[in-house]
C-alpha positions in Angstrom: -0.4 -17.8 23.4 3.0 -16.3 23.5 5.2 -15.5 20.5 7.7 -18.3 20.0 9.5 -17.5 16.8 9.9 -14.6 14.3 11.4 -15.4 10.9 12.3 -13.0 8.1 13.1 -13.5 4.4 14.5 -11.1 1.8 13.6 -11.6 -1.9 14.7 -9.9 -5.0 13.0 -10.8 -8.3 14.7 -9.7 -11.6 12.6 -7.8 -14.1 13.1 -7.0 -17.8 12.6 -3.3 -17.5 12.7 -0.9 -14.6 9.6 0.3 -12.8 10.0 4.0 -13.0 8.3 7.0 -11.3 9.2 10.6 -10.8 10.7 9.7 -7.4 13.0 7.0 -8.8 13.3 3.5 -10.4 13.3 -0.1 -9.3 15.6 -2.4 -11.3 14.3 -5.5 -9.5 11.3 -6.2 -7.3 12.2 -6.6 -3.7 10.1 -8.0 -0.8 10.6 -8.7 2.9 8.3 -11.3 4.3 7.8 -12.0 8.0 6.3 -15.0 9.7 5.4 -15.0 13.4 4.7 -18.3 15.1 3.1 -18.7 18.6 3.5 -21.3 21.3 0.0 -22.7 20.5 1.0 -23.5 16.9 -0.7 -20.5 15.3 1.2 -18.4 12.8 0.7 -15.3 10.6 2.4 -13.4 7.8 3.4 -9.8 7.2 5.3 -7.7 4.7 7.7 -4.8 5.2 7.8 -1.9 2.7 11.2 -1.9 0.9 10.9 -0.4 -2.5 13.1 2.6 -1.8 15.9 3.1 -1.5 16.7 0.2 -3.7 19.3 -1.2 -1.3 16.8 -1.0 1.6 15.3 -4.5 1.8 18.2 -6.2 3.6 18.5 -3.3 6.1 14.8 -3.6 7.0 15.1 -7.3 7.4 17.9 -6.8 9.9 15.8 -4.3 11.8 13.1 -7.0 12.2 15.5 -9.7 13.1 17.9 -7.9 15.4 15.9 -5.1 16.9 12.2 -5.9 16.8 12.2 -9.7 17.3 14.1 -9.7 20.6 11.4 -7.3 22.1 8.6 -9.7 21.1 9.8 -13.2 21.9 7.8 -14.6 24.8 5.2 -11.8 24.8 1.5 -12.1 24.1 0.4 -12.7 20.5 -3.3 -12.2 20.9 -3.7 -8.3 21.1 -2.1 -7.0 17.8 -3.1 -3.3 18.4 -1.6 -3.4 21.9 1.6 -4.8 20.5 1.7 -2.2 17.8 1.3 0.6 20.3 3.9 -0.9 22.6 6.5 -1.3 19.9 5.9 2.1 18.5 6.4 3.7 21.9 9.3 1.4 22.8 11.2 2.2 19.6 10.3 5.9 19.4 13.6 7.2 20.9 15.6 4.8 18.8 13.9 6.0 15.7 14.8 9.6 16.6 18.4 8.7 17.6 19.0 6.7 14.4 17.1 9.2 12.2 15.1 6.2 10.9 11.4 6.6 11.9 10.3 5.2 8.5 12.2 1.8 8.5 11.4 1.1 12.1 7.7 1.9 11.5 7.7 -0.3 8.5 9.2 -3.2 10.5 6.5 -2.8 13.2 3.8 -2.6 10.5 4.8 -6.1 9.2 4.7 -7.5 12.7 1.2 -6.0 13.1 0.0 -7.6 9.9 1.3 -11.0 10.9 -0.4 -10.8 14.4 -3.7 -9.9 12.8 -3.4 -12.8 10.3 -2.6 -15.1 13.2 -5.6 -13.7 15.2 -8.0 -14.3 12.2 -6.6 -17.8 11.7 -7.2 -18.7 15.3 -10.8 -17.4 15.0 -11.4 -19.4 11.9 -12.4 -16.2 10.0 -11.2 -14.3 7.1 -9.5 -11.2 8.4 -12.0 -8.8 6.8 -14.8 -10.4 8.8 -12.8 -10.3 12.0 -12.2 -6.6 11.5 -15.7 -5.7 10.3 -17.9 -3.5 12.4 -20.3 -2.3 9.8 -23.1 -4.1 7.9 -21.5 -2.8 4.6 -18.5 -5.1 5.0 -18.3 -7.9 2.5 -15.7 -10.0 0.7 -16.0 -7.8 -2.5 -13.2 -5.3 -3.2 -12.8 -3.2 -6.3 -9.3 -3.2 -7.8 -7.5 -0.7 -10.0 -4.5 -1.3 -12.2 -1.6 0.9 -11.1 1.9 1.8 -12.0 1.2 2.2 -15.7 4.0 4.0 -17.6 6.0 6.1 -18.1 6.4 4.1 -21.4 3.3 3.1 -23.3 0.8 3.5 -20.5 -2.2 3.2 -22.9 -1.1 -0.2 -24.2 -0.6 -1.5 -20.7 -4.0 -0.2 -19.7 -5.7 -2.0 -22.5 -4.0 -5.2 -21.5 -5.3 -4.7 -18.0 -8.7 -3.9 -19.2 -8.8 -7.2 -21.0 -8.0 -8.9 -17.7 -11.1 -7.3 -16.1 -9.9 -4.0 -14.7 -12.2 -0.9 -15.1 -10.0 1.7 -13.3 -6.4 2.7 -14.1 -3.6 4.9 -12.7 -0.6 6.0 -14.6 2.5 8.0 -13.9 2.9 11.7 -14.5 5.5 14.1 -13.2 7.8 14.0 -16.2 8.0 16.5 -19.0 4.7 18.4 -19.4 4.3 17.5 -23.1 4.8 13.8 -22.3 2.3 13.8 -19.4 -0.3 15.4 -21.7 0.4 13.0 -24.6 0.2 10.0 -22.3 -3.2 11.1 -20.8 -4.6 11.9 -24.3 -3.6 8.4 -25.4 -5.0 6.8 -22.2 -8.4 8.6 -22.7 -8.5 7.7 -26.4 -7.8 4.1 -25.7 -10.0 3.5 -22.7 -12.9 5.8 -23.6 -14.8 8.6 -21.9 -16.3 6.5 -19.1 -13.1 4.8 -17.8 -11.9 6.0 -14.4 -8.3 7.2 -14.9 -6.2 8.4 -12.0 -2.8 10.1 -12.3 0.1 9.9 -9.8 2.8 12.5 -9.7 4.8 10.8 -6.9 5.6 14.2 -5.3 7.1 15.5 -8.5 6.0 19.2 -8.5 6.9 22.3 -6.6 3.9 24.3 -5.3 4.3 27.0 -7.9 4.1 24.6 -10.8 1.6 22.0 -9.5 -1.5 24.0 -10.2 -0.4 24.7 -13.8 0.4 21.0 -14.5 -2.9 19.9 -13.0 -4.8 22.5 -15.1 -3.2 21.2 -18.3 -4.3 17.6 -17.5 -7.8 18.5 -16.1 -9.5 18.4 -19.5 -8.9 14.6 -19.7 -11.0 14.3 -16.5 -8.7 12.5 -14.0 -10.6 10.8 -11.2 -7.9 12.0 -8.9 -4.3 13.4 -8.8 -2.1 11.6 -6.3 0.8 13.3 -4.5 1.2 16.4 -6.7 3.3 17.9 -4.0 5.9 16.6 -1.6 4.2 14.9 1.4 5.8 17.3 3.8 4.7 20.5 2.2 2.8 22.6 4.7 -0.9 22.0 5.0 -1.8 25.5 3.9 0.1 24.9 0.6 -1.9 21.7 0.1 -5.1 23.5 0.9 -4.4 26.3 -1.6 -3.7 23.7 -4.3 -6.9 21.9 -3.5 -8.8 25.2 -3.7 -7.3 26.0 -7.1 -8.5 22.9 -9.0 -11.7 20.8 -9.3 -9.5 17.6 -9.6 -9.7 15.7 -6.3 -6.4 15.2 -4.5 -5.2 11.9 -3.1 -2.3 11.1 -0.7 -1.4 9.1 2.4 1.3 6.6 1.5 3.9 9.0 2.8 2.0 10.3 5.9 3.2 8.7 9.1 1.4 8.8 12.5 -2.1 9.4 13.7 -1.5 13.0 14.4 -0.3 13.8 10.9 -3.2 11.8 9.3 -5.7 13.6 11.6 -4.2 17.0 10.6 -4.5 16.1 6.9 -8.1 15.0 7.3 -9.0 18.1 9.2 -7.3 20.3 6.7 -9.8 19.3 4.0 -7.5 19.1 1.0 -7.8 15.4 0.4 -10.7 13.5 -1.1 -9.0 10.1 -1.1 -6.9 8.9 1.8 -4.2 6.3 1.1 -2.3 4.8 4.0 0.0 1.9 3.3 -0.2 -1.1 5.6 3.6 -1.8 5.2 4.9 1.8 5.5 3.2 2.8 8.7 0.6 1.4 11.0 0.0 -2.1 9.7 -3.6 -3.2 10.1 -4.1 -1.5 13.5 -3.0 2.0 12.5 -4.4 2.0 9.0 -7.8 0.7 10.1 -8.1 3.6 12.6 -7.1 6.1 9.9 -9.5 4.5 7.4 -12.4 4.8 9.9 -11.6 8.4 10.7 -11.3 9.3 7.0 -14.7 7.7 6.1 -16.3 9.3 9.1 -15.1 12.7 7.7 -16.7 11.9 4.3 -13.5 10.9 2.5 -12.8 7.7 0.7 -10.2 5.2 1.9 -8.2 3.6 -0.9 -5.2 1.7 0.5 -1.9 2.3 -1.2 0.1 -0.8 -2.2 3.0 -1.5 -4.7 4.8 -4.5 -3.3 4.5 -8.3 -2.8 1.5 -10.5 -2.3 1.3 -10.4 1.5 0.8 -6.7 1.7 -1.7 -6.8 -1.2 -3.8 -9.4 0.7 -3.6 -7.3 3.9 -4.7 -4.2 1.9 -7.7 -6.0 0.4 -8.9 -7.4 3.7 -8.6 -3.9 5.3 -10.7 -2.3 2.5 -13.2 -5.1 2.6 -13.7 -4.7 6.3 -15.1 -1.2 5.7 -17.4 -2.1 2.8 -17.3 -1.9 -1.0 -16.5 1.8 -1.4 -13.1 2.9 -2.5 -10.6 0.8 -4.5 -7.5 -1.3 -3.8 -4.3 -0.6 -5.8 -2.8 -3.5 -7.8 0.6 -2.9 -9.5 0.3 -3.6 -13.2 4.0 -4.3 -13.6 5.4 -7.8 -13.5 6.3 -9.0 -10.0 6.5 -12.7 -9.2 6.7 -11.9 -5.5 3.1 -10.7 -5.9 1.8 -12.9 -8.6 3.0 -16.2 -7.2 2.1 -15.3 -3.6 -1.4 -13.8 -4.1 -2.7 -14.5 -7.6 -5.8 -12.6 -8.7 -8.0 -15.0 -10.5 -11.6 -14.4 -11.6 -11.5 -10.6 -11.7 -14.8 -9.5 -13.2 -15.8 -5.9 -14.0 -13.1 -4.7 -11.7 -14.3 -6.6 -8.6 -12.5 -9.4 -6.7 -14.0 -11.7 -4.2 -11.8 -12.6 -1.3 -11.6 -16.3 -0.3 -13.5 -17.3 2.8 -10.5 -19.0 4.3 -9.1 -18.0 7.7 -6.7 -15.2 8.0 -5.5 -13.2 5.0 -5.8 -16.2 2.7 -2.1 -16.1 1.9 0.6 -18.7 2.4 3.8 -18.1 0.5 5.5 -21.2 -1.1 9.0 -20.6 0.2 10.4 -23.4 -1.9 9.0 -21.9 -5.1 10.4 -18.5 -4.1 13.8 -19.8 -3.2 15.5 -18.7 -6.4 14.7 -15.1 -5.5 15.9 -15.3 -1.9 18.8 -13.1 -0.7 20.8 -14.5 2.2 21.4 -12.2 5.1 24.7 -12.2 6.9 
């Protein structure tokens, strides 16, 4: 069961208006999809994070094709976690030399997703069931509508509410008056019982974060995500957590078991949010999720890309049970909508199909108009 082929595609879907956050804007929706095929005919899919920088998708695809793939061809395909550890160690020094630990980790994460998808297909099981080691595991996952704003977040939230969502996350980190006005409109539109989260995308300096959160607290945010830069010292995060009753969430920009363990031990987070395509794939993020939940925290996978990573995030959350929520970008993205459509969402809950693997099979012909050729 050796790896026989690794293929990689870059897509860019045009959008009518940019997707904007405090950290930057996307003027199109990129995706890098990876398919691994094995000598026994099995295959699996993965996705590489490539939202930022906006020119980064092609570069990451070349990393997969020219650096990672040659290390894997002819090797075993049936132990994804071992392969993830081997690649992480094998490319550690290159990541340091190139100053690119993020892009290399993201390429490895996609490989890991694809190998787990392949493993579940071989077993004839949905991935969540293959991963499950708790009686709480089920095919039910609760979703929340994310990426709302910065323009008209309340109107977009109401549209998502009509589609069956019951929890919502919108962007803050802009001018203070705008953040307050947006939250006031969100709360008025959705009502006092709605779960509303806010995401600052690392916008604030430590000396201003507590003030900004205090001004928003009266609208009862369910959590505040990344109010500080991810690399702020842990004692700074701890002081901020101690200064506010609003729970803190983070994790999409934490990389490595040691840093996740330090964050969990520090006690400043209530919600832990690793991203299966930014670091760790299924193997790394599953270990972090189990560790977080053992510590009494809630695992809510981060995701803001195409349909393959969304499917992986849902199966990962489902494997641990129905607690927590999975992020679904509310902004238009055909690379998500056409690859993994979300039908029959009811009261915020989605039921994963009982088909083998991650239940995702991109129609490459239908996506061909978005494809970007690599030199």
